[in-house]
N, C-alpha and C positions, 0 to 999 in steps of 0.2 A: 311521616306521610309522604308518598311518593308525589313530586311533583308532576303536575299535569301536563301534558304534552303542549298544550296552548302557553301556559306561563312559561315553559322552558322554552318554546320557540319565541316568545317575547324577549325574554331574559338574553338569548343568544343573538337576535336582532339588535338589540341596543347596544350589545357588546362589539357587534360587527361594526356598526355606525360609529361608534366611538373609536374604532382601531383605525377605520379608513379616515375619520378627521385626524388622527393622532399620525397617520401615515403622511397625509397631505401637509400637516404641518412642520413634521421633521423635514421633508424635502423644502418647504417654503423659508425656513429658517436658514438654509444653507445659500439661498441666493442673495445677490446684490439688488438695491434698488433699479439698477437699469435692467438687469436681467430678470426682475419681477414683472417688467412691462414689455421685455423685449419679444420681437416676433422673429422666428425662424425662417418664414417664407410669408409671401404676401396673403395666402389662404388659411394661414395658421393661427391659431388663438394663443394669446400670450398667458402666462399663468396667472396674471390679473384678471383678465378676461374669464378665465374659469371660475376663479374664486368668485368673482362677480356674479357669475350665473348660477353656480350651485347656491349662492347665498339668495339671490331671487327665487329660485326652486324651492328651497328650505322655507322661507317666509310663506310662499304661497299655496305649498302643499299641505303644511303641518298647522297653520294658524286655524282655529275654529274648525277643527278636522270634521266633525260630524255635522255642523250646521252651515256651511258654505263649501262651493266647489272648491275643488284643489288647485283649479286655475282660476286665481281671482281676477276680477274685473279691474282691480287697480294695478294689476302687474304688467308691466312694460317689458316683455321677455326680448324684444329685439334689441332695447337699450342695454341689455346685459352683455351685449357683444360689441359695444363700443365703450371706450374709456375717454370720457370728456370731462377733464377737471378731476377725476378721481385719483385719489392719494392713497398710497398703500396702507397706511393706518388707518383710513375711514373703511376701504375695502375690508381690511381684516377685522374692524369692529362689527362691521355688517355681517362678514361670515360669522363670527363668534355668536352674534346674536340670532342667526339662521339655524344653527346648530343647535342652540339653546331652546328655541321654538320648537324643533323635532323633539329634543327630550322632555320637555315639560309636556308634549303631548303623547308621548309614548310610555314615560315612566307609570302615570296613573292607570294605564288601561287594565281592565279585569277582564277574566274570561267571557262574561258576558257581552261585553264591548266586541267581540270577536265575532259575534253573531250580526252586528249591525253593519250596515251598508254606507259608503261613502260615494262621492262622484268626482271624477277628474275628466275635465271637459265633456261635462254631460254623460260620460259612461260610468255605470255603475262597476263599483269594485267592492269585494270583500275586502277587510282589514287587512289580512294576510297578504292579498294580492296587493294592494295598494302599497304595504311595506316592501314587499319583494320588488316591485317595480322602482320604488325609489333606492332601494340598496345596491340594486344592478346598476341604476343610473349613475349613482354618486361613486361607484367602485370604478367604472368607465372612465369618468372626469379625474379622479384621484389618480389614477395610472396614467392620465396625461401628465398631470402637475409632477409627478415623480419622473417622468421620462424627460420632460423639459429641463427639470433642476439637474437631473444627471447628466445630461448633455451639456448644460453651462459650467457645471463644477469639473467635468471630466475627471482628471487625476485625482482633484481635491475632494471629489465627493466621498461623504462618510455614509457607508452603506445602511440601509433601513431594513434589509432583510439578510438573509444567511450569507456571507461572502463567499465568492468563488472558491472552489475546492476546500470548503470548511463544513461540508455536510455532515460528515462522521464526525468531526468535533461537535458539533452542535447537538448531533443525537447524542453522545457521550453525556455533554453537559445537561442535557433534560434528564437522561437518566441517572445522575448523581443527585440532581434536585428532587427527583421524584423517591429515589432510594433513601435521601435525608429528610424524607416526611416534609417535606415543602408544599405550602398550598399551591394549587393549579394556576399556573400564568396564563394570561392573556397573550396571544400570539405577537404583540408588539414587545409586551413586557418582557417576554422570555429572551427575544432577540437583543433588546438594549441590555438585559443582564448579560447575556453571552459576551456581547462587544465589550461591556464593562469588565468582565471577569480576564479578558485576555489583553486590555488594555486600560487598566486603572487610571483613574483621573489623576493628576499631579496633586500631591499633597494629602492624597485619601490614604 
């Protein structure tokens, strides 16, 4: 049976959310404690602030998706841009819980759910509109996290995408995987496998 367009969209959206989460965490793992909280200028946000903001948004937008407004009365958005006693570990725990809230809300959705409306700041949205709104929002901030981490790591940065001047090699790698009958890889897994194939872990 051919998968419906709606369920295919849901599956791809969830995969995209997971890839952006994985991309951000791959960058965050590379920075030191000081770099996690560092500001590159007075107007910039630190990685810590971006993590806190995304986590706050995740909890607000996805908890009780169909029964409450996506901008919860309990949310203190302005506080998300202040680091007042927050530690790296506690921020990452809140981050993880926020993403879990998203996946717990999206995974069980049925085709019928996509005909329902939800509100964000009182504005009605279709479910697809709400998903697209948040997918682009998180992609925007994840890009900031990667840029900051890459800036701090400089020459020590471990690439999370196709390295410079390696596009042809990567395309050949994908072709070899496909011709060998390998299952389709998501974008982050394909890049990680390519990196490992060129630089195997010690002892492997």
